[in-house]
Structures are given as C-alpha cells and as structure tokens.
C-alpha positions as CSV (number, residue, x, y, z in Angstrom):
1,M,110.9,-11.2,-33.6
2,N,110.2,-7.6,-34.6
3,H,106.9,-7.7,-36.7
4,M,107.5,-4.2,-38.1
5,A,109.0,-3.3,-41.5
6,A,110.2,-0.2,-43.2
7,D,108.9,1.2,-46.4
8,D,111.1,2.8,-49.1
9,S,111.3,6.1,-47.2
10,G,112.4,4.3,-44.0
11,V,109.1,4.8,-42.2
12,Q,108.1,1.9,-39.9
13,R,104.9,0.0,-40.8
14,A,103.2,-3.1,-39.8
15,V,104.7,-6.2,-41.4
16,R,102.5,-7.9,-44.0
17,Y,102.3,-11.7,-43.6
18,G,100.6,-14.2,-45.9
19,I,99.5,-17.6,-44.6
20,L,99.5,-20.6,-47.0
21,G,98.2,-23.8,-45.4
22,G,98.0,-27.3,-46.7
23,T,99.0,-30.9,-46.1
24,F,101.9,-30.4,-48.6
25,D,102.0,-34.2,-49.2
26,P,104.1,-33.4,-51.2
27,P,104.6,-29.7,-51.8
28,H,104.7,-28.9,-55.5
29,L,105.2,-26.1,-58.0
30,G,101.6,-25.1,-57.8
31,H,102.0,-24.2,-54.1
32,L,105.1,-22.1,-54.9
33,V,103.4,-20.3,-57.8
34,L,100.4,-19.5,-55.5
35,G,102.7,-18.2,-52.8
36,Q,104.7,-16.1,-55.3
37,E,101.6,-14.6,-56.9
38,A,100.1,-13.7,-53.5
39,Y,103.4,-12.2,-52.4
40,T,103.4,-9.9,-55.4
41,A,99.6,-9.2,-55.6
42,L,99.3,-8.3,-51.9
43,S,102.8,-6.7,-51.4
44,L,103.6,-9.1,-48.7
45,D,106.8,-9.2,-46.6
46,K,106.7,-13.0,-46.1
47,V,104.5,-15.9,-47.1
48,W,104.4,-18.5,-44.3
49,F,103.8,-22.1,-45.4
50,V,101.8,-23.8,-42.7
51,P,101.7,-27.7,-43.0
52,A,98.5,-29.1,-41.5
53,G,98.7,-31.4,-38.5
54,Q,95.4,-33.0,-39.0
55,P,93.1,-31.4,-41.6
56,P,89.5,-31.5,-40.2
57,H,88.1,-32.3,-43.6
58,K,90.4,-35.3,-43.9
59,L,90.2,-36.9,-40.5
60,E,90.0,-40.4,-41.9
61,S,92.9,-39.9,-44.3
62,T,96.4,-41.2,-43.7
63,H,99.1,-38.6,-44.4
64,T,102.9,-38.8,-44.6
65,A,104.4,-38.3,-41.1
66,A,104.4,-34.7,-40.0
67,D,108.2,-34.5,-39.7
68,I,108.7,-35.7,-43.3
69,R,106.1,-33.2,-44.6
70,R,107.7,-30.4,-42.7
71,H,111.1,-31.3,-44.2
72,L,109.6,-31.5,-47.7
73,V,108.3,-27.9,-47.2
74,E,111.8,-26.8,-46.0
75,L,113.3,-28.4,-49.1
76,A,110.7,-26.8,-51.4
77,I,111.2,-23.2,-50.1
78,A,114.9,-23.3,-49.3
79,G,116.8,-20.3,-50.6
80,D,113.7,-18.2,-51.2
81,E,113.6,-15.3,-48.7
82,R,110.0,-14.5,-49.6
83,F,108.9,-17.8,-48.0
84,G,109.1,-19.3,-44.5
85,L,107.9,-22.3,-42.6
86,C,105.5,-22.0,-39.8
87,A,105.0,-25.3,-37.8
88,V,102.3,-24.3,-35.3
89,E,99.7,-26.8,-36.6
90,L,102.2,-29.7,-36.5
91,L,102.9,-28.9,-32.8
92,R,99.3,-28.7,-31.8
93,A,97.2,-31.7,-31.0
94,G,93.7,-32.3,-32.5
95,P,92.1,-31.1,-35.8
96,S,94.0,-28.2,-37.5
97,Y,91.2,-25.6,-37.5
98,T,92.2,-22.4,-39.3
99,V,90.6,-20.2,-36.7
100,D,92.8,-21.8,-33.9
101,T,95.9,-21.3,-36.0
102,L,95.0,-17.6,-36.6
103,R,94.4,-17.1,-32.9
104,E,97.8,-18.6,-32.1
105,L,99.6,-16.5,-34.7
106,R,97.9,-13.3,-33.6
107,A,99.1,-14.1,-30.1
108,I,102.7,-14.6,-31.4
109,W,102.8,-11.7,-34.0
110,G,100.6,-9.2,-32.1
111,P,97.7,-7.1,-33.2
112,Q,100.0,-4.8,-35.3
113,A,100.8,-7.5,-37.9
114,W,98.8,-7.5,-41.1
115,I,97.7,-11.0,-41.8
116,C,96.4,-12.4,-45.1
117,L,95.0,-15.9,-45.5
118,I,95.9,-17.3,-49.0
119,L,93.3,-19.7,-50.4
120,G,92.1,-21.1,-53.6
121,W,88.7,-19.8,-54.6
122,D,87.3,-23.4,-54.2
123,M,88.1,-23.2,-50.5
124,V,86.7,-19.7,-50.1
125,S,83.4,-20.7,-51.6
126,Y,83.2,-23.4,-49.0
127,L,83.7,-20.9,-46.2
128,P,80.2,-21.2,-44.7
129,N,81.0,-24.8,-43.8
130,W,84.2,-24.0,-42.0
131,H,84.7,-24.2,-38.2
132,D,83.9,-20.6,-37.0
133,P,84.1,-18.8,-40.3
134,S,83.1,-15.5,-38.7
135,G,86.1,-15.9,-36.4
136,V,88.4,-16.5,-39.3
137,L,87.2,-13.3,-41.0
138,K,87.6,-11.4,-37.8
139,L,91.2,-12.5,-37.2
140,V,92.5,-11.8,-40.7
141,D,93.0,-8.4,-42.4
142,Q,92.4,-10.0,-45.8
143,I,91.7,-13.3,-47.5
144,A,93.5,-13.7,-50.9
145,A,91.3,-15.9,-53.0
146,A,93.1,-17.3,-56.1
147,E,91.2,-18.2,-59.2
148,R,92.6,-21.6,-60.3
149,P,91.8,-24.1,-63.1
150,G,88.2,-25.0,-62.8
151,Y,87.5,-22.6,-60.0
152,Q,86.6,-19.2,-61.3
153,V,84.7,-16.7,-59.2
154,S,81.0,-16.1,-60.1
155,D,78.9,-13.1,-59.2
156,E,76.3,-15.4,-57.7
157,E,78.8,-16.9,-55.3
158,L,80.1,-13.5,-54.3
159,A,76.6,-12.2,-53.7
160,G,75.7,-15.2,-51.6
161,L,78.8,-15.1,-49.4
162,A,78.4,-11.3,-48.9
163,L,74.9,-11.9,-47.6
164,T,76.2,-14.5,-45.2
165,F,79.2,-12.5,-44.1
166,P,78.6,-8.7,-44.1
167,D,82.3,-7.9,-44.2
168,F,83.1,-10.5,-47.0
169,R,83.6,-8.0,-49.8
170,V,85.9,-5.9,-47.7
171,K,88.0,-8.8,-46.5
172,V,88.3,-10.9,-49.6
173,K,90.6,-10.0,-52.6
174,V,90.3,-12.2,-55.7
175,F,93.5,-12.5,-57.7
176,S,94.6,-14.6,-60.6
177,V,97.4,-17.1,-60.7
178,P,99.0,-18.8,-63.8
179,Q,97.2,-22.0,-64.7
180,V,99.4,-24.6,-62.9
181,D,97.0,-27.6,-62.5
182,I,98.9,-29.9,-60.2
183,A,97.4,-31.9,-57.4
184,A,99.3,-33.7,-54.6
185,T,97.0,-36.8,-54.9
186,A,97.9,-37.1,-58.6
187,L,101.6,-36.8,-57.8
188,R,101.4,-39.6,-55.3
189,Q,99.6,-41.7,-57.8
190,R,102.3,-41.0,-60.4
191,V,105.1,-42.0,-58.0
192,A,103.2,-45.2,-57.1
193,S,102.8,-46.1,-60.7
194,G,106.4,-45.4,-61.6
195,Q,105.8,-42.2,-63.5
196,P,108.2,-39.2,-63.1
197,V,107.3,-36.1,-61.1
198,Q,110.3,-34.1,-62.3
199,Y,109.3,-30.5,-63.3
200,L,106.1,-30.9,-61.2
201,V,107.8,-30.6,-57.8
202,P,111.0,-28.8,-56.8
203,E,114.1,-30.8,-57.6
204,A,115.1,-31.2,-53.9
205,V,111.6,-32.6,-53.2
206,R,111.8,-35.0,-56.1
207,A,115.2,-36.3,-55.0
208,Y,113.9,-36.8,-51.4
209,I,110.9,-38.7,-52.6
210,E,113.1,-41.0,-54.7
211,D,115.8,-41.4,-52.2
212,H,113.4,-42.3,-49.3
213,G,110.9,-44.3,-51.3
214,L,107.9,-42.1,-50.5
215,Y,104.6,-42.8,-52.2
216,R,105.7,-46.0,-53.9
217,T,102.5,-47.6,-52.9
218,M,99.3,-45.5,-52.3
219,D,98.9,-46.9,-48.8
220,S,102.6,-46.3,-47.8
221,R,102.0,-42.7,-46.6
C-alpha cells in the first residue's frame, strides 16, 4: 500500500492516519461520531478502527469472540470511505498494549506516515499508568484527545501531564465532540433486559445483534 497522498495541488505528502481502538463490544454511534470528528479536526485521510484482542486493563473480563467483534466493526463502518478496519491486535497474542500496536503499524506504514492516536480525554489523563507511555508518545505524531460527557480537560491535569511528559503539550491536541453519551456496557445491559438499542448503534449492528442473539444474558459474551 502506498502511504502517500496528494494535496489539492497534486503535491505528494505523507498520509495522515488516525487510530481509534476499543473492544467495540458492540460498536455504537458514539464511536462513529468520535471517528468522524477526529477525521475532520485533524484533516485525516483515514481513521482506522482497531478492535482490541485482549485489553490489558480488562484481563479478567469476558468479551464477545474476536471474529464477531471484528464483523460488527465491519458492519458499523461499511460504506464510509473515511473509515477502515485494522485487525493487528486481534491477530497478536497476549495483552493488547498500545505501544506494541504502534510499533507494528510503524513497521507496516513506514516512518513517513503521520499517525494520530484518537482517545477520550479520560484515557489521556490516565496516560502515566499506561504500559510504556513515553514509547507511545514517541511513536505517534499526535494524540487527539476528545472532551466527552463528564470528561472535560482541566488546566491542572494538563500541567501535571506536561511535567511528567516534556513533549505532552506538543503531541496532544484537545478537540470537542458532540455530546453522545453511549457506553457499550449499557448497551449490552439494554439488550439483556429486552430494551431496544435502535438509534444507539448502526442499523446493521442492531440487526446482527438481534439475529444472532448477542448479549441476551450478561454472561453470554
């Protein structure tokens, strides 16, 4: 794959990729809105949805099988050329550490690709507790930190993170997204209790959940 793009004048430039990770169990409209807003705010060429194989902060959790979650993401983003699926974490054994994913994608895309990690501000504020956070910052060109419901950026948090990571203010761009307060856990609970999830997930995802009996009990994942 050629990881170069042309600007309006036809001049070749490094392609701009956004990485949006998650368990996507299931993918919902909040994920798509986040991807869309990052695509626009960062002038990205593509947002890659990266389903987690085994999230390190949820090692004791049971998730829907990887192949099903992958298919749900495919259904959610189908027909939107701004979005793509990247399955590197599903194909790699062990905990899905972000730094390992970034190293793998750098090897695939090459040093010329411009890579942005898309996160909610709640995850960015937790950065000091990540596995090799300095390595994450080194491997990305930017972190796009979205302010979401209940997670607004404070000057104190910014100052603290900047002290811990000298290049934090250079690497991190805070942007706002529409207030779409949807959580996958709540969606699974709604399905298990017989409540509808229409208008909360893409229609193709809703139909798959219904047709295949996903989440009908909270321990059926």
